[in-house]
N, C-alpha and C positions, 0 to 999 in steps of 0.2 A: 859231701855225698849224703843223700837222704837215707834215712833208716826207717824201717817199719817194724812194729811189734804186732805179732799175731797172737791173740789169746783165745783159747778154746775153753769155754765153760763146759765141763763134762757132767757135773752134777751139782745141783743146788740142794744142800742138806737142810739148811735153816734159812728160809726166805727172808725173815726179818733182819738178820745180820747182813744178808746180801743186799737188801735195800738200803741199809745204812752205809755199806761199803761204796755203792755206786756213786753218790755225789762226792764222797771223799776222793775216790779214784779220779773222777772227772776234774776235780779241782787241781789235783796233783799234775794231771796231764796238761792242763792249761798253764799252770805255773812254770812248766818246763818246755814251753814252746811246741807242745804236741797238739795234734788235732785228730779227731775221730774221722776215719774214712768209712768204716763199717761198725755198726753197733747193734749186733743181734739180728740182722736181717736173715731171711730164709736162705738156707744153703742147700744146694743140690749137688750130689756127688756125680761127677762126670766119668771118673775112672777109679778103679781100686775099691777098697772097702772102707774108706774114710767117710763117715756120716756124722759130721759135727752137728750138735744141737744148737749151739749158740757160739758165734764167732765175733770177735772184735778185732779191728785192724786200726792201728794208730800210725800216724806219720810224724816223724821228728826231722828237723833240719840236718841232723848228723847222728852217727852211731854214738858219739860221746854224749850227746844230749839225751838220747834214748836211755843209755845206761845211767846217766845222772838222774833222770826221772825215776827209774826203777829203784835206785839206791837212795833216793831222797828221803828226808825225815817225813815229808808229807805222805809219800806213797808207802813208806814203812808203816806209818800209822794206819793207813787204809788197809794194808795187808793184815795187820793185827786184828782189825775189826772183822775181816773176812775169814780169818784162820778158823778152820774146823767147820765152817758153814758152807764152803763151796770147794769143789775139786776143780782145779784149773790147770792148764798147761800154757806156757808162754815160750815164744821164740822171738828173737830179733833177727832181722834180715837186712843186709845192706842193699840199698837201691842200686840200680844200674848207673854206672858212671858213663858220661858221654865222651 
């Protein structure tokens, strides 16, 4: 079953650290069979009061691989570079099963 990770960047506090984080995060995604479906494109609210500034949507072959990516040494390092520089929220969602 495919899994998706949705990340919302709420606030960039220190842009230089955020710019260092981005290639580290992308490398970790690639190493764990993930791919970017959305990376910061314009978002338009259709209903409710959610107005995200920047969204990223990742796709992984399975929920286990999504979790392995998030818990990996590579992504832990990327998160440590990002720590305190960016406020983000992450969720993982299982894809529809046929």
